[in-house]
C-alpha positions as a Python dict, from the first residue, in 0.01 Angstrom:
ca = {
    (1, 'M'): (0, 0, 0),
    (2, 'D'): (329, -174, 77),
    (3, 'E'): (660, -24, -34),
    (4, 'Q'): (731, -286, -303),
    (5, 'R'): (389, -236, -465),
    (6, 'R'): (424, 144, -440),
    (7, 'I'): (761, 131, -617),
    (8, 'L'): (628, -96, -891),
    (9, 'L'): (327, 124, -952),
    (10, 'A'): (541, 437, -951),
    (11, 'A'): (769, 284, -1213),
    (12, 'G'): (468, 209, -1429),
    (13, 'A'): (319, 552, -1363),
    (14, 'A'): (634, 713, -1497),
    (15, 'A'): (593, 513, -1815),
    (16, 'V'): (229, 569, -1907),
    (17, 'G'): (5, 864, -1968),
    (18, 'T'): (-367, 852, -1911),
    (19, 'S'): (-472, 798, -2271),
    (20, 'R'): (-204, 599, -2454),
    (21, 'L'): (58, 334, -2398),
    (22, 'W'): (412, 457, -2344),
    (23, 'P'): (598, 352, -2663),
    (24, 'G'): (892, 179, -2493),
    (25, 'A'): (668, -29, -2267),
    (26, 'A'): (533, -232, -2558),
    (27, 'Q'): (885, -335, -2661),
    (28, 'A'): (1031, -470, -2340),
    (29, 'N'): (1200, -744, -2538),
    (30, 'E'): (1227, -758, -2918),
    (31, 'G'): (927, -943, -3061),
    (32, 'E'): (781, -1032, -2722),
    (33, 'D'): (400, -1053, -2714),
    (34, 'L'): (286, -828, -2430),
    (35, 'R'): (-85, -807, -2500),
    (36, 'I'): (-297, -801, -2186),
    (37, 'P'): (-574, -1062, -2203),
    (38, 'E'): (-921, -924, -2148),
    (39, 'R'): (-1034, -939, -1787),
    (40, 'P'): (-1309, -1202, -1772),
    (41, 'A'): (-1654, -1082, -1669),
    (42, 'Q'): (-1709, -1423, -1509),
    (43, 'P'): (-1375, -1576, -1401),
    (44, 'S'): (-1329, -1951, -1433),
    (45, 'P'): (-1349, -2139, -1102),
    (46, 'G'): (-1012, -2194, -937),
    (47, 'R'): (-898, -2551, -871),
    (48, 'P'): (-634, -2691, -636),
    (49, 'G'): (-303, -2753, -811),
    (50, 'Q'): (-324, -2480, -1073),
    (51, 'F'): (3, -2332, -943),
    (52, 'D'): (180, -2670, -928),
    (53, 'F'): (367, -2574, -1248),
    (54, 'L'): (579, -2346, -1027),
    (55, 'S'): (701, -2620, -792),
    (56, 'G'): (1078, -2659, -813),
    (57, 'E'): (1397, -2456, -850),
    (58, 'W'): (1411, -2170, -1099),
    (59, 'R'): (1653, -1922, -1252),
    (60, 'I'): (1483, -1597, -1350),
    (61, 'Q'): (1577, -1322, -1593),
    (62, 'H'): (1419, -996, -1476),
    (63, 'R'): (1343, -688, -1685),
    (64, 'R'): (1220, -401, -1468),
    (65, 'L'): (1132, -54, -1586),
    (66, 'R'): (1317, 207, -1381),
    (67, 'E'): (1315, 575, -1467),
    (68, 'G'): (1215, 503, -1828),
    (69, 'N'): (1485, 241, -1890),
    (70, 'W'): (1473, -137, -1872),
    (71, 'D'): (1702, -273, -1600),
    (72, 'E'): (1800, -639, -1646),
    (73, 'F'): (1919, -866, -1369),
    (74, 'A'): (1919, -1231, -1264),
    (75, 'G'): (1731, -1395, -980),
    (76, 'E'): (1629, -1735, -854),
    (77, 'A'): (1335, -1892, -678),
    (78, 'T'): (1230, -2204, -495),
    (79, 'C'): (859, -2283, -513),
    (80, 'W'): (637, -2552, -368),
    (81, 'S'): (269, -2632, -327),
    (82, 'I'): (115, -2741, 3),
    (83, 'L'): (-224, -2847, 134),
    (84, 'G'): (-309, -3043, -178),
    (85, 'G'): (-234, -2754, -412),
    (86, 'V'): (-452, -2501, -229),
    (87, 'I'): (-144, -2291, -146),
    (88, 'S'): (163, -2211, -356),
    (89, 'I'): (471, -2058, -193),
    (90, 'E'): (757, -1885, -374),
    (91, 'E'): (1083, -1779, -215),
    (92, 'L'): (1235, -1523, -454),
    (93, 'R'): (1602, -1429, -422),
    (94, 'I'): (1802, -1167, -609),
    (95, 'P'): (2154, -1210, -465),
    (96, 'A'): (2318, -927, -662),
    (97, 'R'): (2061, -684, -521),
    (98, 'Q'): (2061, -836, -171),
    (99, 'F'): (1685, -870, -205),
    (100, 'S'): (1441, -1149, -125),
    (101, 'G'): (1072, -1195, -75),
    (102, 'M'): (789, -1443, -79),
    (103, 'G'): (499, -1490, -317),
    (104, 'L'): (198, -1653, -153),
    (105, 'R'): (-91, -1778, -364),
    (106, 'T'): (-400, -1910, -190),
    (107, 'L'): (-718, -2064, -326),
    (108, 'D'): (-1042, -1974, -148),
    (109, 'L'): (-1220, -2305, -194),
    (110, 'E'): (-1563, -2164, -123),
    (111, 'K'): (-1533, -1875, -371),
    (112, 'Q'): (-1313, -2081, -608),
    (113, 'Q'): (-1086, -1779, -652),
    (114, 'W'): (-711, -1737, -625),
    (115, 'S'): (-541, -1456, -434),
    (116, 'D'): (-178, -1356, -487),
    (117, 'Y'): (15, -1184, -206),
    (118, 'W'): (369, -1051, -171),
    (119, 'V'): (590, -1038, 140),
    (120, 'N'): (906, -828, 119),
    (121, 'A'): (1183, -978, 337),
    (122, 'N'): (1285, -627, 445),
    (123, 'S'): (952, -571, 621),
    (124, 'G'): (802, -917, 677),
    (125, 'V'): (458, -767, 609),
    (126, 'V'): (205, -920, 370),
    (127, 'G'): (151, -646, 115),
    (128, 'C'): (-179, -507, 3),
    (129, 'G'): (-504, -700, -1),
    (130, 'G'): (-378, -936, -268),
    (131, 'L'): (-449, -957, -636),
    (132, 'L'): (-754, -1167, -721),
    (133, 'G'): (-753, -1393, -1022),
    (134, 'S'): (-819, -1706, -1216),
    (135, 'F'): (-670, -1921, -1489),
    (136, 'E'): (-813, -1848, -1832),
    (137, 'D'): (-700, -2032, -2147),
    (138, 'G'): (-373, -2141, -1984),
    (139, 'C'): (-290, -1800, -1834),
    (140, 'G'): (-311, -1690, -1473),
    (141, 'L'): (-475, -1346, -1472),
    (142, 'F'): (-466, -1143, -1150),
    (143, 'Y'): (-596, -790, -1096),
    (144, 'S'): (-620, -533, -822),
    (145, 'E'): (-770, -189, -809),
    (146, 'E'): (-553, 55, -617),
    (147, 'K'): (-501, 424, -562),
    (148, 'D'): (-192, 624, -650),
    (149, 'G'): (-263, 946, -464),
    (150, 'E'): (-610, 1041, -583),
    (151, 'Q'): (-594, 844, -908),
    (152, 'N'): (-741, 494, -949),
    (153, 'I'): (-502, 240, -1098),
    (154, 'L'): (-572, -108, -1226),
    (155, 'A'): (-277, -347, -1178),
    (156, 'A'): (-247, -673, -1371),
    (157, 'S'): (-20, -965, -1288),
    (158, 'I'): (-7, -1234, -1556),
    (159, 'W'): (138, -1585, -1558),
    (160, 'D'): (167, -1705, -1918),
    (161, 'Q'): (384, -1908, -2155),
    (162, 'I'): (343, -2188, -1901),
    (163, 'E'): (543, -2494, -2011),
    (164, 'P'): (714, -2773, -1814),
    (165, 'R'): (1049, -2587, -1792),
    (166, 'H'): (956, -2226, -1863),
    (167, 'C'): (698, -1965, -1773),
    (168, 'R'): (667, -1591, -1773),
    (169, 'W'): (533, -1350, -1512),
    (170, 'R'): (464, -989, -1597),
    (171, 'Q'): (310, -688, -1437),
    (172, 'A'): (137, -393, -1601),
    (173, 'I'): (-69, -99, -1487),
    (174, 'S'): (-352, 99, -1641),
    (175, 'R'): (-459, 448, -1549),
    (176, 'D'): (-761, 442, -1781),
    (177, 'E'): (-966, 145, -1653),
    (178, 'G'): (-786, -109, -1870),
    (179, 'K'): (-802, 67, -2207),
    (180, 'T'): (-422, 95, -2222),
    (181, 'W'): (-150, -81, -2025),
    (182, 'A'): (217, -25, -1949),
    (183, 'H'): (441, -309, -1837),
    (184, 'N'): (688, -233, -1561),
    (185, 'W'): (825, -578, -1475),
    (186, 'I'): (876, -895, -1680),
    (187, 'M'): (1028, -1217, -1547),
    (188, 'H'): (1127, -1515, -1760),
    (189, 'W'): (1145, -1828, -1543),
    (190, 'H'): (1362, -2129, -1641),
    (191, 'K'): (1346, -2446, -1434),
    (192, 'V'): (1678, -2580, -1307),
}
């Protein structure tokens, strides 16, 4: 497990018990709908271009759970699609934190399934095996099953509220096979 993913999961682990949602996690932003869509038994087939909504320049408002408190900070990203929409690339920059990285989304045309990978600029290593997902009812739903020590964790990465000049990405973890979830990172994207 790469360092970025380990840190994200640890932040979520600090926020959730095994049987109920940590109360503060459900209220990351006043009135914000943070329900986790049900994981589809049979995901919809992926199509080229489904990540084209990300192409362009973005300003991003981050809310990240750290040690039980929500840390807010600004970031920016440049995104583009290549190979006819089969690949989406994101260069994420957080100047105030001297941090950057790359999101890489690839469509396996044979399996018709998207994979989502992360590369931290500090290591240059593609992290983990990638989250697998699909677009369901206008939301990109990506999941991975991982281990935190001896415990199995389900991680969810969700692209929703997709509009021409706005979208939201959020990450949550579950320690009880998806019965309860705790968000540990929420990003509101605004196109420049």
